[in-house]
C-alpha positions in Angstrom: 23.3 39.4 93.8 25.5 42.2 92.5 24.3 45.6 93.8 23.2 48.1 91.2 23.8 51.7 92.1 22.9 54.9 90.3 24.5 58.3 90.9 21.7 60.9 90.8 22.9 64.4 90.1 21.1 67.7 90.7 21.1 69.3 87.3 20.4 72.8 88.6 23.6 72.6 90.7 25.5 70.9 87.8 24.5 73.7 85.4 26.0 76.2 87.9 29.3 74.4 88.0 28.6 72.6 91.3 28.5 68.9 92.0 25.6 67.7 94.1 24.4 64.2 94.0 23.9 61.0 95.8 24.2 57.3 95.1 21.0 55.2 95.3 20.9 51.4 95.4 18.4 49.3 93.3 17.4 46.0 94.9 16.0 42.9 93.2 12.4 43.8 94.4 12.5 47.4 93.4 10.3 48.4 90.4 10.4 51.6 88.3 8.1 53.3 90.8 10.4 52.5 93.7 13.4 54.0 91.9 11.5 57.1 91.0 10.3 57.5 94.6 14.0 57.4 95.7 14.9 60.0 93.1 11.9 62.2 94.0 12.9 62.1 97.7 16.4 63.4 96.7 14.9 66.1 94.5 12.6 67.2 97.3 15.5 67.3 99.7 17.5 69.5 97.3 14.4 71.6 96.4 15.0 71.0 92.6 13.0 69.4 89.8 15.6 68.1 87.3 18.1 65.3 87.7 20.4 63.2 85.5 22.1 59.9 86.1 25.8 60.7 86.0 27.3 57.4 87.0 26.3 53.8 87.7 27.7 50.6 89.1 26.5 47.1 88.4 25.0 47.7 85.0 26.5 47.0 81.6 27.7 50.1 79.7 25.2 49.4 76.9 22.2 50.2 79.3 23.6 53.5 80.5 22.4 57.0 79.6 21.8 60.1 81.7 18.1 59.5 81.4 18.1 55.7 81.2 14.9 53.7 81.3 14.3 52.9 85.0 12.1 50.0 84.1 15.1 48.5 82.4 17.2 49.0 85.5 14.5 47.3 87.6 14.3 44.4 85.2 18.1 44.0 85.3 18.1 44.0 89.1 15.3 41.4 89.2 17.2 39.1 86.9 20.4 39.5 88.8 18.6 38.1 91.8 18.1 34.8 90.0 21.1 34.5 87.6 24.8 35.5 87.6 25.9 38.7 86.1 27.4 37.2 82.9 24.1 35.5 82.0 22.0 38.6 82.7 24.4 40.8 80.7 24.2 38.4 77.7 20.4 38.3 77.9 20.3 42.1 77.7 22.5 42.0 74.6 19.8 40.1 72.7 17.9 42.4 70.3 14.5 41.2 71.5 15.1 41.2 75.3 12.3 43.7 76.0 9.7 41.4 74.4 10.4 38.7 77.0 11.5 40.7 80.0 9.9 39.9 83.4 9.3 43.6 84.0 7.4 44.2 80.8 
């Protein structure tokens, strides 16, 4: 499986012109709650409340946004565990992928 990584940025620091963030990995068995728990742990460590996803690795560009759907990220990671990257990326290009996603 290709590893999915998200760069979680501290928005409070970013708005002050400082860069503070950390990469988190998303595994094939992580769900949206697991990803949020990892982000919440970072926010607690930094004593802040707001974050944005400023970079990513292992996801197609079409799924990226600063506040991307973490359920979608979890579904993508789950499918990467069973299929190769090209197949999963093609699946997520289908206009109706959410209707038949294993995470939905």
